[in-house]
N, C-alpha and C positions, 0 to 999 in steps of 0.2 A: 503492503499500501502505500511507501514510498519512493522519490521521486529521489532522484541524485541530479543533485544543481553544483555548477561549477561556479567557487565564484577564483573570478582573476583579477585583479591586485593592477588598478594603472597610474603612472605619472602623468599629473593632468596638467596636457598636454597636446598640442594638435599629433593628428594619429598616427595614435596611441589604439581608441575605439579601432578606427576601421583597418589599425595592423589590424586586429583580434579577428573582424570578417570575412578579410584577404585570406589570413592562415586557413581561416575556415571553407572558407567556399574552395580552396585552391583546396584541399581535402575533398573535397564532395558535399562535406556534413553541413545542415540544415538548423539553422537554431531557429527552436519553435515558442519560448520568449525570453524575456528578459525582462531585468531593470538595471539601470548607471545609479547610483548612489555616487556619487563626492564632498570634495570641499576643497579648500587654491589648492592645496600640492598634489592629492589623489584625489584613486574615483577607485570605486569596487564594484564591475561589472562581474553580475550576476543569471546566467542564463542555462536554459532545460533545452539539452541537445538529446537528441536521438538516440546518439551513438558516444554517451563521454568517455566512458575508457578509448577512445579514440580518441576523440578533440581534445581530455586533457591531452593526451602525448606527443599531439600534433605541439598544443599551444609552447606545454612546458618545454618545446623541441627548437620551438622559435624564440626563445627566452624570458617566457612567461608565468608569472607565478600561479600556481592554480591550484581554488584547496576545494575541497568534494563535500559537502552537506549536502543530507539528508531532509528535505520536502513533501512536504503533501501536496494536491490538486483535490480540493476541497465544495466538490455540489453543495451553489448557494441557491435557498430561496434567490430569482428576478423579482421582491418586493420588495417594499418597506421593513426588516426589521432581521432580514436574512440573515446577516452578515451577523446582527446582535443573538439572533438564537446560537451558534457558533462559537462566538467571544464568551457568552452564555455559560455554553456548555467547559467551552477549553476553562474555564475561572473554573466551574463545581470540579476539575476535577487539578483546579491548581496545576495547572500551566499560565505558563505566561510566554505570549503572542512575541520574538521576537523581530519582525519580519515581514511587511508581505507585500503583496501585485499582486492586479487581474489579470487574467489572462481575456483577451481576445476575440471569447469563442462560446459560444451556449451549447448546452448541455440539454439537449430535447428542449425544459421551458427551469432551465437550471441555468444562472452565469459561475466561471469556474473560476477558481480563485487560488490562491499560491499561498504557503503559511508555513514558517518558521518555528518550529512548536522548542520550546527549550531539550523538550523532553519530549522524540518521534512519537519512542515505541508507545508509552505511556499518549500519548495524543492519540492515538488507532484506538487502544482500548476504549477511551473515554468520549468519542467522536459518537464511532458506531456503537454505544447502549446511548450514545439520548439517538439515533437515526439519523445522524449527518450524513449523505453518502463521502465514502472518500473513493479515489481512484486509483486503479492500480495502473501502474505504469505505461502495461499492457493497454487498459482504455482507454488513457492520457494520450498514448500518440494517438494513437488508433480516431476519436475527436480531433484530435491540434490537427 
């Protein structure tokens, strides 16, 4: 039920982001979803790629520092309070959200969101018991 996300540390200067995209494109790897957070000096590019092991290899070979992080793709009711239900379930299970980002895709009538919890194994148990849909990697990549 967990997805592997690549976190890449980038200097905040022109060309670094496009270089990541170039390396992945030359390797024939497609980015499914991504987010970028930055400061004045550096940024953290978080992305999900179907072939994450290969993506890690080619990026490291190109000189990038890459960390692999477990995240979850979670179904969110596309209605007021949809996200609140998930956050309340996580809160009641003692989970902290470290970050999240929306995914521009719908699964039937639901939206999808990618969330990084402080304890992804416990998050799977807590959210499933609350009736919240969590996509497997296969389901996520099929829908993406």
